[in-house]
BAZA-723777 format. One record per residue (C-alpha): residue in three letters; x, y, z; residue number from 1. Coordinates in pm, 1 decimal. Example, Ala and Ser with C-alpha at 12.3 -4.5 7.8 and 13.67 -1.06 7.14 Angstrom:
BEGIN
> code; u; v; w; pos
> ALA; 1230.0; -450.0; 780.0; 1 .
> SER; 1367.0; -106.0; 714.0; 2 .
//
This chain:
BEGIN
> code; u; v; w; pos
> UNK; 4557.2; 3644.5; -6659.4; 1 .
> UNK; 4706.2; 3647.5; -7006.6; 2 .
> UNK; 4558.6; 3993.0; -7076.5; 3 .
> UNK; 4709.1; 4139.8; -6757.8; 4 .
> UNK; 5043.9; 3982.3; -6836.7; 5 .
> UNK; 5032.6; 4121.3; -7190.3; 6 .
> UNK; 4970.8; 4471.2; -7052.3; 7 .
> UNK; 5263.2; 4422.4; -6816.6; 8 .
> UNK; 5499.8; 4302.2; -7089.6; 9 .
> UNK; 5390.7; 4582.6; -7322.3; 10 .
> UNK; 5484.1; 4836.5; -7056.0; 11 .
> UNK; 5797.8; 4654.3; -6934.0; 12 .
> UNK; 5974.0; 4464.7; -7211.4; 13 .
> UNK; 6208.8; 4302.5; -6955.7; 14 .
> UNK; 5914.4; 4088.4; -6846.2; 15 .
> UNK; 5938.7; 3902.5; -7179.1; 16 .
> UNK; 6296.9; 3801.6; -7097.5; 17 .
> UNK; 6331.3; 3460.3; -6929.8; 18 .
> UNK; 6599.8; 3606.1; -6701.0; 19 .
> UNK; 6333.8; 3817.0; -6524.3; 20 .
> UNK; 6022.3; 3725.0; -6329.3; 21 .
> UNK; 5767.1; 4002.7; -6316.8; 22 .
> UNK; 5492.6; 4033.4; -6062.0; 23 .
> UNK; 5212.7; 4256.9; -5941.0; 24 .
> UNK; 5140.0; 4283.1; -5568.0; 25 .
> UNK; 4882.5; 4457.9; -5356.0; 26 .
> UNK; 4976.0; 4666.1; -5051.1; 27 .
> UNK; 4944.1; 4363.4; -4821.3; 28 .
> UNK; 5197.8; 4165.9; -5029.0; 29 .
> UNK; 4950.2; 3932.3; -5196.6; 30 .
> UNK; 5048.3; 3837.8; -5550.8; 31 .
> UNK; 4800.1; 3948.1; -5816.0; 32 .
> UNK; 5010.4; 3848.0; -6116.3; 33 .
> UNK; 5325.3; 3636.1; -6148.3; 34 .
> UNK; 5492.6; 3460.3; -6440.7; 35 .
> UNK; 5407.6; 3127.1; -6276.3; 36 .
> UNK; 5036.1; 3208.9; -6298.3; 37 .
> UNK; 5055.5; 3161.9; -6676.9; 38 .
> UNK; 5137.0; 2791.8; -6651.9; 39 .
> UNK; 4885.8; 2574.1; -6836.0; 40 .
> UNK; 4843.1; 2344.7; -6535.8; 41 .
> UNK; 4764.7; 2625.3; -6287.6; 42 .
> UNK; 4429.8; 2599.6; -6106.2; 43 .
> UNK; 4211.9; 2878.5; -5971.2; 44 .
> UNK; 4267.9; 2745.4; -5618.1; 45 .
> UNK; 4643.3; 2786.3; -5652.0; 46 .
> UNK; 4600.9; 3151.1; -5759.0; 47 .
> UNK; 4409.6; 3265.1; -5451.0; 48 .
> UNK; 4579.4; 3417.6; -5147.2; 49 .
> UNK; 4934.2; 3370.2; -5273.4; 50 .
> UNK; 5167.6; 3589.5; -5068.9; 51 .
> UNK; 5506.5; 3720.9; -5175.7; 52 .
> UNK; 5660.5; 3533.1; -4881.5; 53 .
> UNK; 5558.9; 3209.7; -5059.3; 54 .
> UNK; 5630.4; 3303.9; -5420.3; 55 .
> UNK; 5947.2; 3518.2; -5392.9; 56 .
> UNK; 6094.2; 3425.4; -5055.0; 57 .
> UNK; 6433.2; 3598.6; -5097.8; 58 .
> UNK; 6271.2; 3921.0; -5214.0; 59 .
> UNK; 6021.0; 3915.1; -4926.2; 60 .
> UNK; 6293.6; 3845.2; -4671.2; 61 .
> UNK; 6498.6; 4138.8; -4798.9; 62 .
> UNK; 6194.6; 4370.3; -4794.4; 63 .
> UNK; 6122.8; 4269.6; -4433.8; 64 .
> UNK; 6486.3; 4313.7; -4327.2; 65 .
> UNK; 6496.0; 4660.6; -4483.7; 66 .
> UNK; 6159.8; 4747.3; -4320.3; 67 .
> UNK; 5989.3; 4803.0; -4657.9; 68 .
> UNK; 5742.5; 4528.1; -4566.5; 69 .
> UNK; 5622.4; 4565.2; -4209.5; 70 .
> UNK; 5424.9; 4320.8; -3997.6; 71 .
> UNK; 5117.7; 4483.0; -3840.9; 72 .
> UNK; 4836.9; 4369.3; -3613.5; 73 .
> UNK; 4464.7; 4432.4; -3590.1; 74 .
> UNK; 4177.2; 4299.2; -3384.3; 75 .
> UNK; 3914.5; 4087.9; -3554.8; 76 .
> UNK; 3612.0; 4171.8; -3343.4; 77 .
> UNK; 3390.1; 3913.1; -3515.3; 78 .
> UNK; 3621.3; 3626.7; -3419.1; 79 .
> UNK; 3760.6; 3795.7; -3105.6; 80 .
> UNK; 4123.7; 3743.5; -3196.3; 81 .
> UNK; 4434.0; 3937.1; -3287.8; 82 .
> UNK; 4543.3; 3900.8; -3651.6; 83 .
> UNK; 4874.4; 3985.5; -3813.2; 84 .
> UNK; 4936.7; 4100.3; -4168.6; 85 .
> UNK; 5208.5; 4261.0; -4376.4; 86 .
> UNK; 5199.5; 4602.9; -4537.9; 87 .
> UNK; 5437.7; 4740.8; -4799.7; 88 .
> UNK; 5583.5; 5081.0; -4714.4; 89 .
> UNK; 5818.1; 5173.7; -4998.1; 90 .
> UNK; 6000.8; 5502.9; -5046.6; 91 .
> UNK; 5837.9; 5733.0; -5307.0; 92 .
> UNK; 6078.8; 5622.9; -5583.2; 93 .
> UNK; 6041.2; 5253.5; -5499.6; 94 .
> UNK; 6320.0; 5005.7; -5432.3; 95 .
> UNK; 6582.7; 4911.3; -5689.1; 96 .
> UNK; 6811.0; 4624.7; -5592.4; 97 .
> UNK; 6889.4; 4506.4; -5948.0; 98 .
> UNK; 7251.8; 4617.1; -5932.4; 99 .
> UNK; 7335.5; 4512.0; -5576.4; 100 .
> UNK; 7549.6; 4213.5; -5678.7; 101 .
> UNK; 7363.9; 3953.0; -5469.9; 102 .
> UNK; 7200.7; 3718.8; -5720.3; 103 .
> UNK; 6921.1; 3603.8; -5485.3; 104 .
> UNK; 6829.1; 3954.6; -5378.8; 105 .
> UNK; 6808.1; 4133.2; -5712.5; 106 .
> UNK; 6471.4; 4297.2; -5763.0; 107 .
> UNK; 6295.8; 4622.1; -5836.6; 108 .
> UNK; 5963.3; 4721.2; -5684.7; 109 .
> UNK; 5763.6; 5038.6; -5735.6; 110 .
> UNK; 5420.6; 5172.9; -5645.8; 111 .
> UNK; 5157.7; 5246.2; -5911.2; 112 .
> UNK; 5030.4; 5596.5; -5833.0; 113 .
> UNK; 4664.9; 5622.6; -5733.4; 114 .
> UNK; 4632.9; 5254.0; -5644.1; 115 .
> UNK; 4731.7; 4992.8; -5388.8; 116 .
> UNK; 4929.9; 4804.2; -5654.5; 117 .
> UNK; 5305.9; 4749.7; -5678.8; 118 .
> UNK; 5499.4; 4633.1; -5986.1; 119 .
> UNK; 5808.0; 4423.3; -5941.0; 120 .
> UNK; 6069.6; 4229.2; -6129.7; 121 .
//
């Protein structure tokens, strides 16, 4: 985790600032990297299957309201049930809400070309 975070802070110096929380998400909204994951008391169990709706609730709510994160459904034929999941659908230039004036909904999120990864702060 520390190596990934170092790469992130080398590319985005704002991530070193305590006023920002930086994160890496996959297309389904699961958190791959978050500042909280660097805590010394973090366990491997608490790192698995962490969704943005749990870690950054205000950001997730705003993404859903703006239809940048859309709930979808699929059939699980092995378990014979309908499952729901989220998928990020950002505009090509990403989403920049850093200057919107609402302190709880200030974030920036952009897609990493050629991957299913999104960088946010």
